[in-house]
C-alpha positions as CSV (number, residue, x, y, z in Angstrom):
1,M,-22.2,5.8,-3.1
2,T,-22.7,6.2,0.6
3,I,-20.6,8.5,2.5
4,A,-20.4,8.0,6.8
5,E,-19.1,10.5,8.8
6,P,-16.8,9.7,11.8
7,Q,-18.6,9.0,14.9
8,T,-17.3,8.3,18.6
9,L,-16.1,5.1,19.6
10,P,-18.4,3.2,22.1
11,P,-17.5,3.7,25.6
12,D,-16.6,0.2,26.1
13,A,-13.7,0.1,23.3
14,E,-10.9,0.8,25.7
15,A,-7.6,0.3,24.4
16,A,-4.4,-1.1,26.3
17,P,-2.3,1.9,27.7
18,G,-0.4,3.7,24.9
19,A,-2.7,2.0,21.9
20,H,-5.6,3.3,19.9
21,P,-9.1,2.0,20.8
22,L,-9.3,-0.4,17.9
23,F,-6.7,-2.2,19.6
24,A,-8.9,-3.2,22.6
25,D,-9.3,-6.8,21.4
26,A,-5.7,-7.4,20.4
27,P,-3.7,-9.8,21.7
28,S,-1.7,-8.5,24.9
29,S,1.3,-10.7,24.2
30,V,5.0,-9.1,23.9
31,E,5.4,-10.6,20.4
32,F,2.3,-8.7,19.3
33,N,3.1,-5.4,20.6
34,K,6.8,-5.6,19.2
35,L,5.1,-6.2,15.9
36,R,2.6,-3.5,16.5
37,K,5.2,-0.9,17.4
38,R,7.8,-2.2,14.5
39,L,5.1,-1.8,11.9
40,L,4.5,2.1,13.3
41,R,7.8,2.9,13.6
42,L,8.3,1.9,9.9
43,T,5.5,3.6,9.0
44,R,6.2,6.6,10.3
45,Q,10.1,6.5,9.3
46,A,8.7,6.5,5.4
47,I,6.2,9.2,6.1
48,E,8.7,11.3,7.5
49,D,11.7,10.0,5.0
50,F,9.8,10.7,2.0
51,A,7.8,14.0,3.2
52,M,4.4,12.4,2.8
53,A,2.0,14.6,5.4
54,R,1.5,18.2,5.2
55,A,-0.6,19.4,8.4
56,G,-4.4,20.1,7.4
57,E,-4.1,17.9,4.6
58,R,-7.2,15.2,3.8
59,W,-6.1,11.8,2.7
60,L,-7.9,9.3,0.8
61,V,-7.2,5.7,2.3
62,A,-8.0,3.0,-0.2
63,L,-9.3,-0.1,1.6
64,S,-9.8,-3.1,-0.6
65,G,-10.9,-5.4,2.1
66,G,-7.1,-7.2,1.8
67,K,-5.0,-7.6,4.9
68,D,-2.6,-4.8,3.4
69,S,-5.2,-2.2,3.3
70,Y,-6.8,-3.0,6.6
71,G,-3.3,-2.8,8.1
72,L,-2.5,0.2,6.7
73,L,-6.1,2.1,8.0
74,T,-5.2,0.7,11.4
75,I,-1.8,1.9,11.6
76,L,-2.8,5.5,10.0
77,L,-5.5,5.7,12.7
78,D,-3.1,4.8,15.5
79,L,-0.5,7.3,14.3
80,K,-3.2,10.0,13.8
81,W,-4.5,8.9,17.7
82,R,-1.1,9.7,18.9
83,G,-0.9,13.0,17.4
84,L,2.1,11.9,14.7
85,L,-0.1,12.2,11.6
86,P,-1.7,15.8,11.3
87,V,-4.0,14.9,8.4
88,E,-7.6,14.0,8.1
89,L,-8.4,10.5,6.9
90,L,-11.3,9.1,4.7
91,A,-11.5,5.5,4.2
92,C,-12.7,4.6,0.6
93,N,-13.7,1.3,-0.5
94,L,-14.3,0.7,-4.6
95,D,-17.1,-2.0,-5.0
96,Q,-16.0,-2.9,-8.5
97,G,-19.1,-5.8,-9.2
98,Q,-17.0,-8.7,-8.5
99,P,-19.3,-11.8,-8.0
100,N,-20.4,-12.9,-4.5
101,F,-18.8,-9.5,-3.2
102,P,-20.0,-9.0,0.6
103,K,-21.2,-5.3,0.7
104,H,-22.0,-5.4,4.1
105,V,-18.5,-6.1,5.8
106,L,-16.9,-2.8,5.3
107,P,-19.7,-0.6,5.8
108,Q,-20.2,-2.4,9.2
109,Y,-16.5,-2.6,10.1
110,L,-16.0,0.9,9.4
111,A,-19.1,2.2,11.4
112,K,-18.3,0.0,14.3
113,L,-14.9,1.9,14.3
114,G,-16.5,5.5,14.1
115,V,-14.2,5.8,10.7
116,A,-15.4,8.2,8.1
117,H,-15.7,6.6,4.9
118,R,-16.9,6.3,1.4
119,I,-18.3,3.4,-0.2
120,E,-18.6,4.0,-4.2
121,Y,-20.1,1.3,-6.6
122,Q,-18.6,1.2,-10.0
123,D,-18.8,-2.1,-12.2
124,T,-15.2,-2.5,-13.7
125,Y,-15.7,-6.2,-13.0
126,S,-17.9,-6.6,-16.4
127,V,-15.9,-3.8,-18.3
128,V,-12.5,-5.9,-17.5
129,T,-14.1,-9.4,-18.1
130,D,-15.4,-8.1,-21.8
131,K,-12.3,-6.6,-22.7
132,I,-9.9,-9.2,-21.7
133,A,-10.0,-13.1,-22.5
134,E,-10.1,-15.8,-19.9
135,N,-6.6,-16.8,-20.1
136,R,-5.4,-13.4,-20.0
137,T,-4.4,-11.3,-16.8
138,Y,-6.8,-9.1,-15.6
139,C,-5.0,-7.0,-13.2
140,S,-3.4,-4.2,-15.8
141,L,-6.6,-2.9,-16.8
142,C,-8.5,-3.7,-13.5
143,S,-5.8,-1.7,-11.8
144,R,-5.9,1.5,-14.2
145,L,-9.7,1.5,-14.0
146,R,-9.9,1.5,-10.1
147,R,-7.2,4.1,-10.1
148,G,-9.1,6.4,-12.2
149,H,-12.0,6.4,-10.2
150,L,-10.1,6.5,-7.1
151,Y,-8.6,9.8,-8.4
152,R,-12.0,11.1,-9.1
153,I,-13.2,10.5,-5.8
154,A,-9.9,12.2,-4.2
155,R,-11.0,15.3,-6.1
156,E,-14.9,15.2,-5.0
157,E,-13.7,14.7,-1.6
158,R,-11.0,17.3,-1.5
159,C,-8.2,14.7,-0.9
160,S,-4.8,16.1,-1.7
161,S,-3.4,12.3,-1.5
162,L,-4.2,8.8,-2.2
163,V,-3.1,6.3,0.2
164,L,-2.5,2.8,-0.9
165,G,-1.6,-0.4,0.9
166,H,1.6,-1.4,-1.0
167,H,4.5,-2.8,1.1
168,R,8.3,-3.7,0.7
169,D,7.6,-7.0,-1.0
170,D,5.3,-5.6,-3.7
171,I,8.0,-2.8,-4.2
172,L,10.4,-6.1,-4.8
173,E,8.2,-8.1,-6.9
174,T,7.5,-4.8,-9.2
175,F,11.3,-4.2,-9.6
176,F,12.1,-7.7,-10.5
177,M,9.1,-7.6,-13.2
178,N,10.5,-4.6,-14.5
179,L,13.8,-5.9,-14.3
180,F,13.2,-9.3,-16.2
181,H,10.3,-8.2,-18.2
182,G,10.4,-4.7,-19.1
183,G,14.2,-4.2,-19.5
184,R,14.3,-1.3,-17.1
185,L,15.4,-0.5,-13.3
186,A,12.0,0.9,-11.6
187,A,9.8,0.0,-8.7
188,M,6.9,1.2,-7.1
189,P,7.7,5.0,-6.0
190,P,6.7,5.6,-2.2
191,K,5.3,9.0,-3.5
192,L,4.2,9.7,-7.0
193,L,2.3,12.8,-8.4
194,N,-0.1,11.6,-10.8
195,D,-0.3,12.6,-14.6
196,E,-2.7,15.5,-14.0
197,G,-0.6,16.7,-11.4
198,D,-3.4,17.4,-8.7
199,V,-3.3,14.2,-6.6
200,M,-0.6,12.6,-4.7
201,V,0.0,8.9,-4.4
202,L,1.4,7.7,-1.2
203,R,2.9,4.3,0.0
204,P,3.4,4.6,3.7
205,L,4.1,0.9,4.3
206,S,6.8,1.0,1.9
207,F,9.3,-0.1,4.6
208,C,7.0,-3.0,6.0
209,A,7.6,-6.5,5.2
210,E,4.1,-8.5,4.1
211,E,4.7,-11.4,6.3
212,D,4.5,-8.6,9.4
213,L,1.2,-7.4,7.8
214,A,-0.1,-10.9,7.5
215,K,0.8,-11.8,11.2
216,F,-0.7,-8.3,12.0
217,A,-3.9,-9.1,10.1
218,D,-4.5,-12.5,12.0
219,A,-3.9,-11.0,15.4
220,M,-6.4,-8.1,14.7
221,R,-9.0,-10.5,13.1
222,F,-9.7,-8.2,10.3
223,P,-12.5,-9.4,8.2
224,I,-10.6,-10.0,5.0
225,I,-12.6,-10.0,1.4
226,P,-10.6,-12.3,-1.0
227,C,-10.5,-11.0,-4.4
228,D,-12.5,-13.4,-6.8
229,L,-10.9,-11.4,-10.0
230,C,-7.1,-11.6,-10.4
231,G,-6.7,-13.5,-6.9
232,S,-8.2,-16.7,-9.0
233,Q,-5.7,-16.4,-11.8
234,D,-2.7,-18.5,-12.0
235,G,0.4,-18.0,-13.8
236,L,0.7,-14.3,-12.9
237,Q,4.2,-12.6,-13.3
238,R,3.9,-11.2,-10.1
239,N,3.1,-14.5,-8.3
240,A,6.2,-16.0,-10.4
241,M,8.2,-13.1,-8.5
242,K,6.8,-13.6,-5.4
243,A,7.8,-17.5,-5.5
244,M,11.4,-16.7,-6.3
245,L,11.7,-13.9,-3.9
246,A,10.2,-16.4,-1.0
247,D,13.0,-18.8,-2.2
248,I,15.9,-16.5,-1.9
249,E,14.7,-15.5,1.3
250,K,14.4,-19.1,2.5
251,R,18.1,-19.9,1.3
252,M,19.5,-16.8,2.5
253,P,17.2,-15.4,5.4
254,G,17.2,-11.3,5.4
255,R,18.0,-10.8,1.8
256,K,14.5,-8.9,0.9
257,E,15.9,-6.2,3.5
258,T,19.0,-6.0,1.6
259,M,17.5,-5.7,-1.6
260,A,15.1,-3.0,-0.2
261,R,18.2,-1.1,1.1
262,A,19.6,-1.3,-2.2
263,L,16.8,0.3,-3.6
264,A,17.6,3.3,-1.7
265,N,21.3,3.4,-2.3
266,A,21.6,3.6,-6.3
267,R,25.0,4.3,-7.6
268,P,24.3,6.0,-11.2
269,S,28.3,6.1,-11.9
270,H,28.2,1.8,-11.7
271,L,25.5,1.5,-14.2
272,L,25.0,1.8,-17.8
273,D,22.6,4.4,-18.1
274,R,24.0,7.5,-20.0
275,N,21.3,9.6,-19.2
276,L,22.0,9.5,-15.2
277,F,25.7,9.8,-15.5
278,D,27.9,11.7,-17.9
279,F,30.3,9.0,-19.0
280,A,31.3,11.0,-22.2
281,G,32.5,13.8,-19.6
282,L,34.6,11.4,-17.2
283,A,38.3,12.3,-17.9
284,P,41.2,12.1,-15.5
285,T,41.9,14.9,-13.4
286,T,45.5,14.7,-13.6
287,P,47.0,14.5,-17.1
288,V,49.3,11.7,-17.8
289,D,53.2,12.3,-17.1
């Protein structure tokens, strides 16, 4: 385990007007500025809509090395720099012992930015590959082990919340996985209290599109670290949902955004769940003449 405290950014890291210093080397194009502002606006909207932030709290920001978590950390740092996020941020990478994992990339990147961070080593890779056959999906067990360690680290670091980089497309994919394979209407909640009731799980990117985050990562030239575990397996249910949604979006542009809005516009009386709506108690208010 290694912990680094925040440091002052180097004096030459000057940002363009109205942007955090970490955008010093970012493109100055109108297109990129629109993208950056859109991600900031949508992230801030999610934080406000779901009452995620309370002044003085400390957030543990999970950083995997993928495009989404890099984007999450960058956007949160920018919001904090603007005085719009009154919380303390601690970036955390959980090194799970995956083969060929470049251990130096994230510490060097975070130290360069002067971001407080903690690097934790836990060999969950050996556990997952020992328990699950090669032709089976690793994601479920890997996710549970990773989440358990992150909860522990949050407690150790006195963080009230664990912040994850799941975005709008992740939420839609989870919804359809539950619909097709689980027989229930459920997605990823933007705000969730863990089973122990002591750590809040937050997803500030809930309104952000994966396509935007991918463009953002390319423009910012994040040092992306690919996943050599689940990312190397074919035939995952989530990949099938991703392909289905991509096909729908191609045929009918804008459908992803419409589906995301639908998740915030549920009508219990128009579904079949008797626990959500009292169908038995539904009766005419005016007697039949």
